[in-house]
PDB file of N, CA, C and O in Angstrom:
ATOM      1  N   MET A   1     -37.912  90.015  88.176  1.00  0.00           N
ATOM      2  CA  MET A   1     -37.379  88.714  87.824  1.00  0.00           C
ATOM      3  C   MET A   1     -36.244  88.895  86.811  1.00  0.00           C
ATOM      4  O   MET A   1     -36.320  89.754  85.932  1.00  0.00           O
ATOM      5  N   TYR A   2     -35.220  88.101  86.938  1.00  0.00           N
ATOM      6  CA  TYR A   2     -34.045  88.271  86.100  1.00  0.00           C
ATOM      7  C   TYR A   2     -34.253  87.767  84.675  1.00  0.00           C
ATOM      8  O   TYR A   2     -33.547  88.204  83.766  1.00  0.00           O
ATOM      9  N   LEU A   3     -35.191  86.871  84.461  1.00  0.00           N
ATOM     10  CA  LEU A   3     -35.393  86.282  83.139  1.00  0.00           C
ATOM     11  C   LEU A   3     -36.843  86.470  82.724  1.00  0.00           C
ATOM     12  O   LEU A   3     -37.690  85.620  82.999  1.00  0.00           O
ATOM     13  N   ASP A   4     -37.126  87.581  82.064  1.00  0.00           N
ATOM     14  CA  ASP A   4     -38.482  87.846  81.620  1.00  0.00           C
ATOM     15  C   ASP A   4     -38.644  87.407  80.171  1.00  0.00           C
ATOM     16  O   ASP A   4     -37.702  86.928  79.539  1.00  0.00           O
ATOM     17  N   LYS A   5     -39.842  87.579  79.667  1.00  0.00           N
ATOM     18  CA  LYS A   5     -40.177  87.106  78.328  1.00  0.00           C
ATOM     19  C   LYS A   5     -39.329  87.791  77.262  1.00  0.00           C
ATOM     20  O   LYS A   5     -38.917  87.152  76.294  1.00  0.00           O
ATOM     21  N   ALA A   6     -39.069  89.077  77.430  1.00  0.00           N
ATOM     22  CA  ALA A   6     -38.279  89.820  76.438  1.00  0.00           C
ATOM     23  C   ALA A   6     -36.842  89.308  76.384  1.00  0.00           C
ATOM     24  O   ALA A   6     -36.261  89.213  75.303  1.00  0.00           O
ATOM     25  N   LYS A   7     -36.264  88.978  77.543  1.00  0.00           N
ATOM     26  CA  LYS A   7     -34.894  88.468  77.567  1.00  0.00           C
ATOM     27  C   LYS A   7     -34.817  87.104  76.894  1.00  0.00           C
ATOM     28  O   LYS A   7     -33.862  86.821  76.171  1.00  0.00           O
ATOM     29  N   LYS A   8     -35.822  86.253  77.130  1.00  0.00           N
ATOM     30  CA  LYS A   8     -35.858  84.952  76.471  1.00  0.00           C
ATOM     31  C   LYS A   8     -35.961  85.114  74.956  1.00  0.00           C
ATOM     32  O   LYS A   8     -35.275  84.421  74.205  1.00  0.00           O
ATOM     33  N   GLN A   9     -36.823  86.036  74.509  1.00  0.00           N
ATOM     34  CA  GLN A   9     -36.976  86.290  73.074  1.00  0.00           C
ATOM     35  C   GLN A   9     -35.640  86.727  72.473  1.00  0.00           C
ATOM     36  O   GLN A   9     -35.277  86.309  71.373  1.00  0.00           O
ATOM     37  N   GLU A  10     -34.915  87.573  73.207  1.00  0.00           N
ATOM     38  CA  GLU A  10     -33.617  88.051  72.730  1.00  0.00           C
ATOM     39  C   GLU A  10     -32.617  86.902  72.594  1.00  0.00           C
ATOM     40  O   GLU A  10     -31.899  86.813  71.597  1.00  0.00           O
ATOM     41  N   ILE A  11     -32.573  86.025  73.596  1.00  0.00           N
ATOM     42  CA  ILE A  11     -31.657  84.886  73.564  1.00  0.00           C
ATOM     43  C   ILE A  11     -32.018  83.942  72.426  1.00  0.00           C
ATOM     44  O   ILE A  11     -31.143  83.492  71.686  1.00  0.00           O
ATOM     45  N   PHE A  12     -33.307  83.639  72.284  1.00  0.00           N
ATOM     46  CA  PHE A  12     -33.738  82.732  71.221  1.00  0.00           C
ATOM     47  C   PHE A  12     -33.494  83.338  69.843  1.00  0.00           C
ATOM     48  O   PHE A  12     -33.142  82.625  68.904  1.00  0.00           O
ATOM     49  N   GLY A  13     -33.679  84.645  69.721  1.00  0.00           N
ATOM     50  CA  GLY A  13     -33.440  85.300  68.442  1.00  0.00           C
ATOM     51  C   GLY A  13     -31.972  85.317  68.067  1.00  0.00           C
ATOM     52  O   GLY A  13     -31.625  85.212  66.890  1.00  0.00           O
ATOM     53  N   GLN A  14     -31.102  85.450  69.069  1.00  0.00           N
ATOM     54  CA  GLN A  14     -29.672  85.536  68.801  1.00  0.00           C
ATOM     55  C   GLN A  14     -29.071  84.169  68.480  1.00  0.00           C
ATOM     56  O   GLN A  14     -28.250  84.060  67.569  1.00  0.00           O
ATOM     57  N   TYR A  15     -29.460  83.135  69.203  1.00  0.00           N
ATOM     58  CA  TYR A  15     -28.829  81.825  69.049  1.00  0.00           C
ATOM     59  C   TYR A  15     -29.694  80.799  68.324  1.00  0.00           C
ATOM     60  O   TYR A  15     -29.170  79.802  67.825  1.00  0.00           O
ATOM     61  N   GLY A  16     -30.995  81.017  68.254  1.00  0.00           N
ATOM     62  CA  GLY A  16     -31.876  80.088  67.574  1.00  0.00           C
ATOM     63  C   GLY A  16     -32.128  80.515  66.145  1.00  0.00           C
ATOM     64  O   GLY A  16     -31.452  81.398  65.616  1.00  0.00           O
ATOM     65  N   LYS A  17     -33.104  79.880  65.529  1.00  0.00           N
ATOM     66  CA  LYS A  17     -33.430  80.221  64.154  1.00  0.00           C
ATOM     67  C   LYS A  17     -34.339  81.438  64.074  1.00  0.00           C
ATOM     68  O   LYS A  17     -34.305  82.178  63.091  1.00  0.00           O
ATOM     69  N   SER A  18     -35.162  81.647  65.117  1.00  0.00           N
ATOM     70  CA  SER A  18     -36.052  82.804  65.170  1.00  0.00           C
ATOM     71  C   SER A  18     -36.344  83.119  66.636  1.00  0.00           C
ATOM     72  O   SER A  18     -35.859  82.431  67.534  1.00  0.00           O
ATOM     73  N   ASN A  19     -37.144  84.169  66.873  1.00  0.00           N
ATOM     74  CA  ASN A  19     -37.488  84.542  68.254  1.00  0.00           C
ATOM     75  C   ASN A  19     -38.339  83.486  68.943  1.00  0.00           C
ATOM     76  O   ASN A  19     -38.315  83.372  70.169  1.00  0.00           O
ATOM     77  N   SER A  20     -39.081  82.722  68.174  1.00  0.00           N
ATOM     78  CA  SER A  20     -39.959  81.713  68.763  1.00  0.00           C
ATOM     79  C   SER A  20     -39.341  80.320  68.729  1.00  0.00           C
ATOM     80  O   SER A  20     -40.024  79.341  69.031  1.00  0.00           O
ATOM     81  N   ASP A  21     -38.079  80.212  68.373  1.00  0.00           N
ATOM     82  CA  ASP A  21     -37.394  78.919  68.301  1.00  0.00           C
ATOM     83  C   ASP A  21     -36.908  78.528  69.689  1.00  0.00           C
ATOM     84  O   ASP A  21     -35.781  78.838  70.076  1.00  0.00           O
ATOM     85  N   THR A  22     -37.768  77.846  70.429  1.00  0.00           N
ATOM     86  CA  THR A  22     -37.416  77.456  71.795  1.00  0.00           C
ATOM     87  C   THR A  22     -36.930  76.019  71.879  1.00  0.00           C
ATOM     88  O   THR A  22     -36.476  75.594  72.941  1.00  0.00           O
ATOM     89  N   GLY A  23     -37.011  75.262  70.803  1.00  0.00           N
ATOM     90  CA  GLY A  23     -36.720  73.843  70.868  1.00  0.00           C
ATOM     91  C   GLY A  23     -35.358  73.438  70.363  1.00  0.00           C
ATOM     92  O   GLY A  23     -34.915  72.327  70.655  1.00  0.00           O
ATOM     93  N   SER A  24     -34.673  74.283  69.620  1.00  0.00           N
ATOM     94  CA  SER A  24     -33.381  73.877  69.074  1.00  0.00           C
ATOM     95  C   SER A  24     -32.356  73.763  70.201  1.00  0.00           C
ATOM     96  O   SER A  24     -32.449  74.442  71.224  1.00  0.00           O
ATOM     97  N   ALA A  25     -31.397  72.903  69.989  1.00  0.00           N
ATOM     98  CA  ALA A  25     -30.378  72.672  71.013  1.00  0.00           C
ATOM     99  C   ALA A  25     -29.580  73.937  71.282  1.00  0.00           C
ATOM    100  O   ALA A  25     -29.225  74.210  72.428  1.00  0.00           O
ATOM    101  N   GLU A  26     -29.294  74.711  70.248  1.00  0.00           N
ATOM    102  CA  GLU A  26     -28.502  75.921  70.430  1.00  0.00           C
ATOM    103  C   GLU A  26     -29.213  76.932  71.325  1.00  0.00           C
ATOM    104  O   GLU A  26     -28.597  77.529  72.209  1.00  0.00           O
ATOM    105  N   SER A  27     -30.509  77.120  71.093  1.00  0.00           N
ATOM    106  CA  SER A  27     -31.244  78.100  71.898  1.00  0.00           C
ATOM    107  C   SER A  27     -31.375  77.627  73.346  1.00  0.00           C
ATOM    108  O   SER A  27     -31.295  78.440  74.267  1.00  0.00           O
ATOM    109  N   GLN A  28     -31.573  76.333  73.558  1.00  0.00           N
ATOM    110  CA  GLN A  28     -31.661  75.819  74.918  1.00  0.00           C
ATOM    111  C   GLN A  28     -30.325  75.926  75.646  1.00  0.00           C
ATOM    112  O   GLN A  28     -30.291  76.257  76.831  1.00  0.00           O
ATOM    113  N   ILE A  29     -29.221  75.648  74.944  1.00  0.00           N
ATOM    114  CA  ILE A  29     -27.900  75.759  75.544  1.00  0.00           C
ATOM    115  C   ILE A  29     -27.618  77.208  75.922  1.00  0.00           C
ATOM    116  O   ILE A  29     -27.066  77.479  76.988  1.00  0.00           O
ATOM    117  N   ALA A  30     -27.995  78.134  75.053  1.00  0.00           N
ATOM    118  CA  ALA A  30     -27.783  79.556  75.341  1.00  0.00           C
ATOM    119  C   ALA A  30     -28.603  79.995  76.555  1.00  0.00           C
ATOM    120  O   ALA A  30     -28.112  80.742  77.401  1.00  0.00           O
ATOM    121  N   LEU A  31     -29.842  79.535  76.638  1.00  0.00           N
ATOM    122  CA  LEU A  31     -30.687  79.878  77.784  1.00  0.00           C
ATOM    123  C   LEU A  31     -30.122  79.285  79.074  1.00  0.00           C
ATOM    124  O   LEU A  31     -30.078  79.962  80.101  1.00  0.00           O
ATOM    125  N   PHE A  32     -29.694  78.035  79.023  1.00  0.00           N
ATOM    126  CA  PHE A  32     -29.092  77.411  80.201  1.00  0.00           C
ATOM    127  C   PHE A  32     -27.829  78.160  80.624  1.00  0.00           C
ATOM    128  O   PHE A  32     -27.587  78.334  81.818  1.00  0.00           O
ATOM    129  N   SER A  33     -27.027  78.601  79.666  1.00  0.00           N
ATOM    130  CA  SER A  33     -25.799  79.331  79.985  1.00  0.00           C
ATOM    131  C   SER A  33     -26.110  80.647  80.681  1.00  0.00           C
ATOM    132  O   SER A  33     -25.416  81.039  81.619  1.00  0.00           O
ATOM    133  N   TYR A  34     -27.150  81.324  80.223  1.00  0.00           N
ATOM    134  CA  TYR A  34     -27.551  82.570  80.863  1.00  0.00           C
ATOM    135  C   TYR A  34     -27.999  82.317  82.303  1.00  0.00           C
ATOM    136  O   TYR A  34     -27.622  83.050  83.217  1.00  0.00           O
ATOM    137  N   ARG A  35     -28.811  81.266  82.495  1.00  0.00           N
ATOM    138  CA  ARG A  35     -29.280  80.937  83.836  1.00  0.00           C
ATOM    139  C   ARG A  35     -28.129  80.502  84.745  1.00  0.00           C
ATOM    140  O   ARG A  35     -28.112  80.839  85.930  1.00  0.00           O
ATOM    141  N   ILE A  36     -27.164  79.754  84.193  1.00  0.00           N
ATOM    142  CA  ILE A  36     -26.014  79.298  84.968  1.00  0.00           C
ATOM    143  C   ILE A  36     -25.192  80.489  85.448  1.00  0.00           C
ATOM    144  O   ILE A  36     -24.760  80.524  86.600  1.00  0.00           O
ATOM    145  N   SER A  37     -24.977  81.464  84.567  1.00  0.00           N
ATOM    146  CA  SER A  37     -24.198  82.635  84.969  1.00  0.00           C
ATOM    147  C   SER A  37     -24.921  83.423  86.055  1.00  0.00           C
ATOM    148  O   SER A  37     -24.282  83.952  86.965  1.00  0.00           O
ATOM    149  N   HIS A  38     -26.245  83.506  85.969  1.00  0.00           N
ATOM    150  CA  HIS A  38     -27.008  84.213  86.996  1.00  0.00           C
ATOM    151  C   HIS A  38     -26.936  83.479  88.333  1.00  0.00           C
ATOM    152  O   HIS A  38     -26.729  84.106  89.372  1.00  0.00           O
ATOM    153  N   LEU A  39     -27.103  82.174  88.316  1.00  0.00           N
ATOM    154  CA  LEU A  39     -27.049  81.399  89.562  1.00  0.00           C
ATOM    155  C   LEU A  39     -25.640  81.419  90.165  1.00  0.00           C
ATOM    156  O   LEU A  39     -25.497  81.400  91.387  1.00  0.00           O
ATOM    157  N   THR A  40     -24.620  81.455  89.342  1.00  0.00           N
ATOM    158  CA  THR A  40     -23.254  81.523  89.839  1.00  0.00           C
ATOM    159  C   THR A  40     -23.023  82.821  90.597  1.00  0.00           C
ATOM    160  O   THR A  40     -22.408  82.822  91.664  1.00  0.00           O
ATOM    161  N   GLU A  41     -23.515  83.925  90.049  1.00  0.00           N
ATOM    162  CA  GLU A  41     -23.390  85.209  90.741  1.00  0.00           C
ATOM    163  C   GLU A  41     -24.166  85.207  92.055  1.00  0.00           C
ATOM    164  O   GLU A  41     -23.708  85.764  93.053  1.00  0.00           O
ATOM    165  N   HIS A  42     -25.338  84.581  92.052  1.00  0.00           N
ATOM    166  CA  HIS A  42     -26.138  84.480  93.273  1.00  0.00           C
ATOM    167  C   HIS A  42     -25.383  83.695  94.346  1.00  0.00           C
ATOM    168  O   HIS A  42     -25.377  84.080  95.516  1.00  0.00           O
ATOM    169  N   LEU A  43     -24.752  82.602  93.946  1.00  0.00           N
ATOM    170  CA  LEU A  43     -24.048  81.765  94.916  1.00  0.00           C
ATOM    171  C   LEU A  43     -22.771  82.422  95.438  1.00  0.00           C
ATOM    172  O   LEU A  43     -22.311  82.087  96.530  1.00  0.00           O
ATOM    173  N   LYS A  44     -22.195  83.345  94.682  1.00  0.00           N
ATOM    174  CA  LYS A  44     -21.031  84.063  95.192  1.00  0.00           C
ATOM    175  C   LYS A  44     -21.410  84.929  96.390  1.00  0.00           C
ATOM    176  O   LYS A  44     -20.597  85.141  97.290  1.00  0.00           O
ATOM    177  N   GLN A  45     -22.640  85.425  96.401  1.00  0.00           N
ATOM    178  CA  GLN A  45     -23.105  86.265  97.502  1.00  0.00           C
ATOM    179  C   GLN A  45     -23.768  85.453  98.611  1.00  0.00           C
ATOM    180  O   GLN A  45     -23.744  85.859  99.773  1.00  0.00           O
ATOM    181  N   ASN A  46     -24.356  84.317  98.266  1.00  0.00           N
ATOM    182  CA  ASN A  46     -25.102  83.494  99.221  1.00  0.00           C
ATOM    183  C   ASN A  46     -24.510  82.089  99.250  1.00  0.00           C
ATOM    184  O   ASN A  46     -25.071  81.164  98.663  1.00  0.00           O
ATOM    185  N   ARG A  47     -23.410  81.935  99.915  1.00  0.00           N
ATOM    186  CA  ARG A  47     -22.668  80.677  99.894  1.00  0.00           C
ATOM    187  C   ARG A  47     -23.419  79.507 100.539  1.00  0.00           C
ATOM    188  O   ARG A  47     -23.165  78.353 100.195  1.00  0.00           O
ATOM    189  N   LYS A  48     -24.316  79.780 101.446  1.00  0.00           N
ATOM    190  CA  LYS A  48     -25.003  78.703 102.156  1.00  0.00           C
ATOM    191  C   LYS A  48     -26.328  78.309 101.530  1.00  0.00           C
ATOM    192  O   LYS A  48     -27.086  77.546 102.129  1.00  0.00           O
ATOM    193  N   ASP A  49     -26.620  78.804 100.359  1.00  0.00           N
ATOM    194  CA  ASP A  49     -27.864  78.490  99.672  1.00  0.00           C
ATOM    195  C   ASP A  49     -27.690  77.151  98.941  1.00  0.00           C
ATOM    196  O   ASP A  49     -27.336  77.109  97.763  1.00  0.00           O
ATOM    197  N   HIS A  50     -27.947  76.073  99.665  1.00  0.00           N
ATOM    198  CA  HIS A  50     -27.699  74.739  99.128  1.00  0.00           C
ATOM    199  C   HIS A  50     -28.709  74.342  98.055  1.00  0.00           C
ATOM    200  O   HIS A  50     -28.377  73.574  97.152  1.00  0.00           O
ATOM    201  N   THR A  51     -29.914  74.846  98.138  1.00  0.00           N
ATOM    202  CA  THR A  51     -30.925  74.530  97.133  1.00  0.00           C
ATOM    203  C   THR A  51     -30.524  75.094  95.775  1.00  0.00           C
ATOM    204  O   THR A  51     -30.662  74.418  94.756  1.00  0.00           O
ATOM    205  N   THR A  52     -30.036  76.315  95.757  1.00  0.00           N
ATOM    206  CA  THR A  52     -29.590  76.913  94.514  1.00  0.00           C
ATOM    207  C   THR A  52     -28.343  76.212  93.991  1.00  0.00           C
ATOM    208  O   THR A  52     -28.177  76.064  92.781  1.00  0.00           O
ATOM    209  N   ALA A  53     -27.478  75.786  94.882  1.00  0.00           N
ATOM    210  CA  ALA A  53     -26.271  75.069  94.461  1.00  0.00           C
ATOM    211  C   ALA A  53     -26.646  73.763  93.772  1.00  0.00           C
ATOM    212  O   ALA A  53     -26.041  73.391  92.767  1.00  0.00           O
ATOM    213  N   ARG A  54     -27.633  73.075  94.306  1.00  0.00           N
ATOM    214  CA  ARG A  54     -28.088  71.829  93.693  1.00  0.00           C
ATOM    215  C   ARG A  54     -28.727  72.099  92.340  1.00  0.00           C
ATOM    216  O   ARG A  54     -28.504  71.359  91.382  1.00  0.00           O
ATOM    217  N   SER A  55     -29.524  73.159  92.265  1.00  0.00           N
ATOM    218  CA  SER A  55     -30.157  73.527  90.997  1.00  0.00           C
ATOM    219  C   SER A  55     -29.110  73.879  89.946  1.00  0.00           C
ATOM    220  O   SER A  55     -29.262  73.541  88.772  1.00  0.00           O
ATOM    221  N   LEU A  56     -28.060  74.550  90.367  1.00  0.00           N
ATOM    222  CA  LEU A  56     -26.983  74.909  89.451  1.00  0.00           C
ATOM    223  C   LEU A  56     -26.297  73.657  88.918  1.00  0.00           C
ATOM    224  O   LEU A  56     -26.002  73.567  87.726  1.00  0.00           O
ATOM    225  N   THR A  57     -26.045  72.702  89.790  1.00  0.00           N
ATOM    226  CA  THR A  57     -25.411  71.455  89.378  1.00  0.00           C
ATOM    227  C   THR A  57     -26.269  70.706  88.364  1.00  0.00           C
ATOM    228  O   THR A  57     -25.756  70.179  87.377  1.00  0.00           O
ATOM    229  N   LYS A  58     -27.578  70.662  88.611  1.00  0.00           N
ATOM    230  CA  LYS A  58     -28.481  69.984  87.686  1.00  0.00           C
ATOM    231  C   LYS A  58     -28.531  70.698  86.334  1.00  0.00           C
ATOM    232  O   LYS A  58     -28.587  70.057  85.284  1.00  0.00           O
ATOM    233  N   LEU A  59     -28.511  72.022  86.374  1.00  0.00           N
ATOM    234  CA  LEU A  59     -28.563  72.812  85.145  1.00  0.00           C
ATOM    235  C   LEU A  59     -27.300  72.622  84.315  1.00  0.00           C
ATOM    236  O   LEU A  59     -27.369  72.530  83.089  1.00  0.00           O
ATOM    237  N   VAL A  60     -26.155  72.565  84.975  1.00  0.00           N
ATOM    238  CA  VAL A  60     -24.900  72.318  84.264  1.00  0.00           C
ATOM    239  C   VAL A  60     -24.938  70.933  83.618  1.00  0.00           C
ATOM    240  O   VAL A  60     -24.449  70.762  82.501  1.00  0.00           O
ATOM    241  N   GLY A  61     -25.506  69.952  84.297  1.00  0.00           N
ATOM    242  CA  GLY A  61     -25.631  68.611  83.736  1.00  0.00           C
ATOM    243  C   GLY A  61     -26.545  68.582  82.518  1.00  0.00           C
ATOM    244  O   GLY A  61     -26.259  67.886  81.544  1.00  0.00           O
ATOM    245  N   LYS A  62     -27.637  69.331  82.565  1.00  0.00           N
ATOM    246  CA  LYS A  62     -28.538  69.405  81.418  1.00  0.00           C
ATOM    247  C   LYS A  62     -27.845  70.039  80.218  1.00  0.00           C
ATOM    248  O   LYS A  62     -27.981  69.574  79.087  1.00  0.00           O
ATOM    249  N   ARG A  63     -27.095  71.115  80.488  1.00  0.00           N
ATOM    250  CA  ARG A  63     -26.378  71.771  79.387  1.00  0.00           C
ATOM    251  C   ARG A  63     -25.327  70.841  78.802  1.00  0.00           C
ATOM    252  O   ARG A  63     -25.150  70.784  77.585  1.00  0.00           O
ATOM    253  N   ARG A  64     -24.622  70.106  79.674  1.00  0.00           N
ATOM    254  CA  ARG A  64     -23.612  69.164  79.200  1.00  0.00           C
ATOM    255  C   ARG A  64     -24.253  68.082  78.331  1.00  0.00           C
ATOM    256  O   ARG A  64     -23.684  67.695  77.311  1.00  0.00           O
ATOM    257  N   ALA A  65     -25.426  67.593  78.724  1.00  0.00           N
ATOM    258  CA  ALA A  65     -26.114  66.560  77.948  1.00  0.00           C
ATOM    259  C   ALA A  65     -26.519  67.098  76.573  1.00  0.00           C
ATOM    260  O   ALA A  65     -26.385  66.402  75.566  1.00  0.00           O
ATOM    261  N   LEU A  66     -27.008  68.323  76.535  1.00  0.00           N
ATOM    262  CA  LEU A  66     -27.373  68.921  75.251  1.00  0.00           C
ATOM    263  C   LEU A  66     -26.139  69.143  74.376  1.00  0.00           C
ATOM    264  O   LEU A  66     -26.196  68.933  73.164  1.00  0.00           O
ATOM    265  N   LEU A  67     -25.032  69.562  74.976  1.00  0.00           N
ATOM    266  CA  LEU A  67     -23.806  69.737  74.204  1.00  0.00           C
ATOM    267  C   LEU A  67     -23.303  68.405  73.657  1.00  0.00           C
ATOM    268  O   LEU A  67     -22.839  68.338  72.519  1.00  0.00           O
ATOM    269  N   ASP A  68     -23.390  67.350  74.455  1.00  0.00           N
ATOM    270  CA  ASP A  68     -22.994  66.019  73.981  1.00  0.00           C
ATOM    271  C   ASP A  68     -23.884  65.560  72.834  1.00  0.00           C
ATOM    272  O   ASP A  68     -23.398  64.989  71.858  1.00  0.00           O
ATOM    273  N   TYR A  69     -25.187  65.809  72.949  1.00  0.00           N
ATOM    274  CA  TYR A  69     -26.132  65.472  71.887  1.00  0.00           C
ATOM    275  C   TYR A  69     -25.767  66.204  70.603  1.00  0.00           C
ATOM    276  O   TYR A  69     -25.727  65.607  69.527  1.00  0.00           O
ATOM    277  N   LEU A  70     -25.505  67.494  70.722  1.00  0.00           N
ATOM    278  CA  LEU A  70     -25.176  68.298  69.558  1.00  0.00           C
ATOM    279  C   LEU A  70     -23.847  67.853  68.947  1.00  0.00           C
ATOM    280  O   LEU A  70     -23.695  67.858  67.726  1.00  0.00           O
ATOM    281  N   TYR A  71     -22.902  67.473  69.776  1.00  0.00           N
ATOM    282  CA  TYR A  71     -21.609  66.991  69.285  1.00  0.00           C
ATOM    283  C   TYR A  71     -21.782  65.715  68.468  1.00  0.00           C
ATOM    284  O   TYR A  71     -21.141  65.545  67.431  1.00  0.00           O
ATOM    285  N   ASP A  72     -22.652  64.815  68.939  1.00  0.00           N
ATOM    286  CA  ASP A  72     -22.900  63.563  68.223  1.00  0.00           C
ATOM    287  C   ASP A  72     -23.620  63.788  66.900  1.00  0.00           C
ATOM    288  O   ASP A  72     -23.351  63.092  65.921  1.00  0.00           O
ATOM    289  N   ARG A  73     -24.539  64.761  66.863  1.00  0.00           N
ATOM    290  CA  ARG A  73     -25.351  64.996  65.671  1.00  0.00           C
ATOM    291  C   ARG A  73     -24.632  65.825  64.610  1.00  0.00           C
ATOM    292  O   ARG A  73     -24.610  65.459  63.435  1.00  0.00           O
ATOM    293  N   ASP A  74     -24.043  66.945  65.033  1.00  0.00           N
ATOM    294  CA  ASP A  74     -23.445  67.867  64.075  1.00  0.00           C
ATOM    295  C   ASP A  74     -22.308  68.631  64.754  1.00  0.00           C
ATOM    296  O   ASP A  74     -22.548  69.542  65.546  1.00  0.00           O
ATOM    297  N   VAL A  75     -21.082  68.256  64.441  1.00  0.00           N
ATOM    298  CA  VAL A  75     -19.918  68.833  65.098  1.00  0.00           C
ATOM    299  C   VAL A  75     -19.780  70.321  64.772  1.00  0.00           C
ATOM    300  O   VAL A  75     -19.340  71.096  65.621  1.00  0.00           O
ATOM    301  N   ASN A  76     -20.144  70.726  63.572  1.00  0.00           N
ATOM    302  CA  ASN A  76     -20.012  72.132  63.186  1.00  0.00           C
ATOM    303  C   ASN A  76     -20.933  73.023  64.009  1.00  0.00           C
ATOM    304  O   ASN A  76     -20.524  74.102  64.436  1.00  0.00           O
ATOM    305  N   ARG A  77     -22.169  72.589  64.238  1.00  0.00           N
ATOM    306  CA  ARG A  77     -23.092  73.356  65.083  1.00  0.00           C
ATOM    307  C   ARG A  77     -22.585  73.405  66.522  1.00  0.00           C
ATOM    308  O   ARG A  77     -22.696  74.433  67.190  1.00  0.00           O
ATOM    309  N   TYR A  78     -22.030  72.290  66.996  1.00  0.00           N
ATOM    310  CA  TYR A  78     -21.458  72.226  68.345  1.00  0.00           C
ATOM    311  C   TYR A  78     -20.333  73.242  68.497  1.00  0.00           C
ATOM    312  O   TYR A  78     -20.309  74.013  69.457  1.00  0.00           O
ATOM    313  N   ARG A  79     -19.402  73.241  67.544  1.00  0.00           N
ATOM    314  CA  ARG A  79     -18.270  74.164  67.620  1.00  0.00           C
ATOM    315  C   ARG A  79     -18.727  75.613  67.538  1.00  0.00           C
ATOM    316  O   ARG A  79     -18.159  76.480  68.203  1.00  0.00           O
ATOM    317  N   ALA A  80     -19.748  75.885  66.728  1.00  0.00           N
ATOM    318  CA  ALA A  80     -20.245  77.250  66.586  1.00  0.00           C
ATOM    319  C   ALA A  80     -20.852  77.761  67.890  1.00  0.00           C
ATOM    320  O   ALA A  80     -20.596  78.900  68.280  1.00  0.00           O
ATOM    321  N   ILE A  81     -21.657  76.934  68.574  1.00  0.00           N
ATOM    322  CA  ILE A  81     -22.312  77.393  69.804  1.00  0.00           C
ATOM    323  C   ILE A  81     -21.301  77.516  70.943  1.00  0.00           C
ATOM    324  O   ILE A  81     -21.412  78.423  71.768  1.00  0.00           O
ATOM    325  N   VAL A  82     -20.316  76.613  70.999  1.00  0.00           N
ATOM    326  CA  VAL A  82     -19.290  76.710  72.037  1.00  0.00           C
ATOM    327  C   VAL A  82     -18.470  77.981  71.850  1.00  0.00           C
ATOM    328  O   VAL A  82     -18.134  78.659  72.821  1.00  0.00           O
ATOM    329  N   LYS A  83     -18.151  78.299  70.606  1.00  0.00           N
ATOM    330  CA  LYS A  83     -17.383  79.511  70.332  1.00  0.00           C
ATOM    331  C   LYS A  83     -18.210  80.763  70.608  1.00  0.00           C
ATOM    332  O   LYS A  83     -17.694  81.735  71.159  1.00  0.00           O
ATOM    333  N   ALA A  84     -19.484  80.749  70.233  1.00  0.00           N
ATOM    334  CA  ALA A  84     -20.349  81.918  70.430  1.00  0.00           C
ATOM    335  C   ALA A  84     -20.572  82.211  71.908  1.00  0.00           C
ATOM    336  O   ALA A  84     -20.631  83.374  72.307  1.00  0.00           O
ATOM    337  N   LEU A  85     -20.697  81.165  72.725  1.00  0.00           N
ATOM    338  CA  LEU A  85     -20.959  81.354  74.152  1.00  0.00           C
ATOM    339  C   LEU A  85     -19.677  81.435  74.976  1.00  0.00           C
ATOM    340  O   LEU A  85     -19.714  81.815  76.146  1.00  0.00           O
ATOM    341  N   GLY A  86     -18.555  81.084  74.377  1.00  0.00           N
ATOM    342  CA  GLY A  86     -17.297  81.135  75.111  1.00  0.00           C
ATOM    343  C   GLY A  86     -17.166  80.039  76.126  1.00  0.00           C
ATOM    344  O   GLY A  86     -16.574  80.249  77.185  1.00  0.00           O
ATOM    345  N   LEU A  87     -17.699  78.875  75.837  1.00  0.00           N
ATOM    346  CA  LEU A  87     -17.612  77.741  76.751  1.00  0.00           C
ATOM    347  C   LEU A  87     -16.289  77.006  76.549  1.00  0.00           C
ATOM    348  O   LEU A  87     -15.745  76.966  75.445  1.00  0.00           O
ATOM    349  N   ARG A  88     -15.791  76.432  77.623  1.00  0.00           N
ATOM    350  CA  ARG A  88     -14.559  75.651  77.520  1.00  0.00           C
ATOM    351  C   ARG A  88     -14.888  74.237  77.106  1.00  0.00           C
ATOM    352  O   ARG A  88     -15.975  73.736  77.393  1.00  0.00           O
ATOM    353  N   ARG A  89     -13.955  73.592  76.434  1.00  0.00           N
ATOM    354  CA  ARG A  89     -13.960  72.173  76.117  1.00  0.00           C
ATOM    355  C   ARG A  89     -13.443  71.914  74.762  1.00  0.00           C
ATOM    356  O   ARG A  89     -13.380  70.760  74.336  1.00  0.00           O
TER     357      ARG A  89
END
C-alpha cells in the first residue's frame, strides 16, 4: 500500500504539531496533497479509471475547502502551508 502508518506519521510530524496531530488543518492538507499526487500519477497511467478520477476531484475539493478555512482563520498559517507544499494560488 502506498500510504502506510509510518508515512502518515512522517507527514503529520513534518506539517503538524506532533506525530499524532491528525486533526490540524495543516496536517490534513499535507496528507491530502500526498494522496492527490499519488492519484495523479495513477491516472497518468490509467486514463480510463473513472472512479479514481472522481475520487481525485473530490479530494481536491476537500483540500480547497480546508485551505479556504485556514485562509479565513489565520492568513499566516495559510501562507506557510501553501509555501511548504508548493501549492499554487
